[in-house]
C-alpha positions in Angstrom: 0.0 0.0 0.0 1.1 3.5 -0.6 2.7 5.6 2.0 0.6 8.7 2.9 2.5 11.5 4.5 0.5 14.5 6.1 2.7 17.3 6.8 2.9 18.5 10.4 5.5 21.3 9.9 4.6 24.6 11.6 5.4 26.6 8.5 3.2 24.6 6.2 0.3 24.7 8.9 0.7 28.5 9.2 0.6 29.1 5.5 -2.2 26.7 5.1 -4.2 28.6 7.6 -3.7 31.9 5.5 -4.9 30.3 2.2 -7.9 29.1 4.1 -9.1 32.7 4.8 -11.7 33.8 2.4 -10.1 37.5 2.5 -6.8 36.4 1.3 -6.4 38.0 -2.0 -5.0 36.4 -5.2 -1.5 37.7 -4.8 -0.9 36.5 -1.3 -2.8 33.1 -2.2 -0.8 32.4 -5.2 2.6 33.1 -3.3 1.6 30.9 -0.5 0.6 28.1 -2.7 4.0 28.3 -4.2 5.7 28.2 -0.7 3.8 25.3 0.5 4.5 23.2 -2.6 8.2 23.8 -2.1 7.8 22.9 1.6 6.0 19.6 0.6 8.4 18.6 -2.1 11.3 19.0 0.5 9.6 16.2 2.2 8.8 14.2 -0.9 12.3 14.3 -2.2 13.6 12.8 1.2 14.3 9.4 -0.2 16.0 10.2 -3.5 19.2 8.1 -3.9 22.4 9.8 -3.3 26.0 8.7 -4.8 29.7 9.5 -3.4 31.4 11.7 -5.6 35.2 12.8 -5.1 35.8 16.7 -5.4 38.2 19.2 -4.6 37.4 22.0 -2.1 39.7 25.1 -1.8 41.5 23.0 1.2 41.7 19.4 -0.1 40.0 16.5 -1.8 36.8 15.3 -0.3 33.8 12.9 -0.7 30.7 14.5 -0.9 27.0 13.4 -2.0 25.1 14.1 -5.1 21.9 13.1 -6.5 22.1 9.6 -8.2 20.8 8.4 -11.4 17.0 9.1 -12.2 16.2 12.7 -13.5 13.0 14.2 -12.4 9.8 15.7 -13.9 7.0 17.8 -12.5 3.5 17.2 -13.9 0.8 19.6 -12.9 -2.9 18.7 -13.2 -4.3 21.8 -15.4 -5.2 24.3 -14.2 -4.9 24.8 -10.5 -1.6 22.5 -10.3 0.2 25.1 -12.4 0.3 27.2 -9.1 2.5 24.6 -7.5 5.1 24.2 -10.2 7.4 27.1 -9.5 7.5 26.2 -5.9 8.8 22.8 -6.7 11.2 24.1 -9.4 12.9 26.3 -6.7 14.0 23.1 -5.0 14.5 21.0 -8.3 15.4 23.5 -10.9 16.8 20.9 -13.5 13.4 19.0 -13.6 11.3 19.0 -16.6 7.6 20.1 -16.9 4.7 18.1 -18.4 1.2 19.2 -18.3 -1.9 16.9 -18.0 -5.4 18.6 -18.5 -8.7 17.0 -17.5 -12.2 18.2 -17.2 -15.2 16.5 -15.6 -17.9 15.4 -18.0 -21.0 16.9 -16.6 -23.3 13.8 -17.7 -21.0 11.0 -16.5 -18.9 13.0 -13.9 -16.0 11.1 -15.3 -12.6 12.9 -16.2 -12.0 13.6 -19.6 -8.4 14.2 -21.1 -8.2 17.3 -23.2 -4.4 17.6 -23.1 -1.2 15.9 -22.3 2.3 16.9 -22.9 5.1 15.1 -21.3 9.0 15.3 -21.6 9.9 12.7 -24.4 12.0 10.8 -21.7 9.2 10.9 -19.1 9.3 7.2 -18.6 12.8 7.1 -17.2 12.1 10.1 -14.7 10.9 10.3 -11.1 7.6 12.1 -11.7 6.0 14.3 -9.1 2.4 15.1 -9.9 1.0 18.2 -8.4 -2.5 19.5 -7.8 -3.7 21.6 -4.7 -6.9 19.6 -4.1 -7.2 15.9 -3.7 -11.3 16.0 -3.5 -13.0 12.9 -5.1 -9.6 11.8 -6.5 -11.1 11.5 -10.0 -8.5 13.8 -11.7 -5.5 12.5 -9.9 -6.5 8.7 -10.4 -6.9 9.5 -14.2 -3.8 11.5 -14.6 -1.5 8.9 -13.0 -3.2 6.2 -15.0 -2.3 8.3 -18.1 1.5 8.5 -17.0 1.6 4.8 -16.2 0.2 4.1 -19.7 3.0 6.2 -21.1 5.5 3.8 -19.1 6.1 6.1 -16.1 6.8 3.7 -13.0 8.2 6.1 -10.3 5.5 8.5 -9.6 4.7 10.5 -6.3 1.5 12.8 -5.8 1.9 16.2 -4.0 -1.3 18.0 -2.9 -2.3 20.7 -0.3 -5.4 20.0 0.9 -7.0 16.5 0.8 -10.3 14.8 1.6 -10.4 11.3 2.9 -12.6 10.0 -0.1 -9.8 11.2 -2.4 -7.0 9.6 -0.4 -9.1 6.2 -0.4 -9.8 6.4 -4.2 -6.0 6.9 -5.1 -4.7 4.1 -2.7 -7.2 1.9 -4.3 -6.5 2.8 -7.7 -2.7 3.4 -7.4 -1.3 1.6 -4.4 2.3 2.1 -5.6 2.1 6.0 -5.5 3.2 7.8 -2.5 0.9 10.8 -1.6 2.1 13.9 0.3 -0.4 16.1 1.8 -0.4 19.4 3.4 -3.4 19.0 5.4 -6.2 16.3 5.6 -9.5 17.8 5.9 -12.9 16.3 7.3 -14.9 15.3 4.3 -16.5 16.3 0.9 -19.8 18.2 0.7 -22.8 17.3 -1.5 -20.9 19.7 -4.3 -17.8 17.7 -4.2 -15.9 20.6 -2.2 -13.4 19.8 0.5 -14.7 20.8 4.0 -13.4 23.2 5.5 -11.2 23.3 2.4 -10.4 26.6 0.9 -12.9 26.9 -2.1 -11.9 26.6 -5.6 -8.1 26.7 -5.8 -8.0 27.4 -9.6 -10.2 30.5 -9.1 -8.3 31.6 -6.3 -4.8 31.3 -7.9 -5.7 32.9 -11.0 -8.3 35.5 -9.8 -11.3 34.1 -11.9 -14.7 33.5 -10.6 
């Protein structure tokens, strides 16, 4: 079963408290989303493999650690996932960025793909899928399925707010994908919004209503 990590870092909790407030404006909301994404990715990259490398310091030769092997990719789920990309890139500036666009069919309520553009070598990379909200789990389950169909095997999912229903759906569909969550909320309401949540993340990041 996948690992589910709910963040307990004081800075993450403080910043999530800020973005939950309805009076927080677009600029501050967008900035905090990026900062939280960076802090979550710090934890999500904890188990990256290292290799010993011999270098020369100004004083002498020394053995240091550097990241080994697998390159990385960040894949936001459009559109709200875009708000997390710059924060993750602050920590992993060499990562390539793919994009997956999904919308929910109003009749079937199932996610439908409308855009998918990934790095050509994505299957060889460690992939970090980002989306601020894990509500029903429909979009994230579908996005990760698309990545697996394209050969990706090492996938992590990062979100800022999650509902138990979404976590359960993700674990059932993708038991091999670790999930990193800023805050685990109480439940979904009848409209599929996370409670207490923060409203529509995409609208609040981009200032649309």
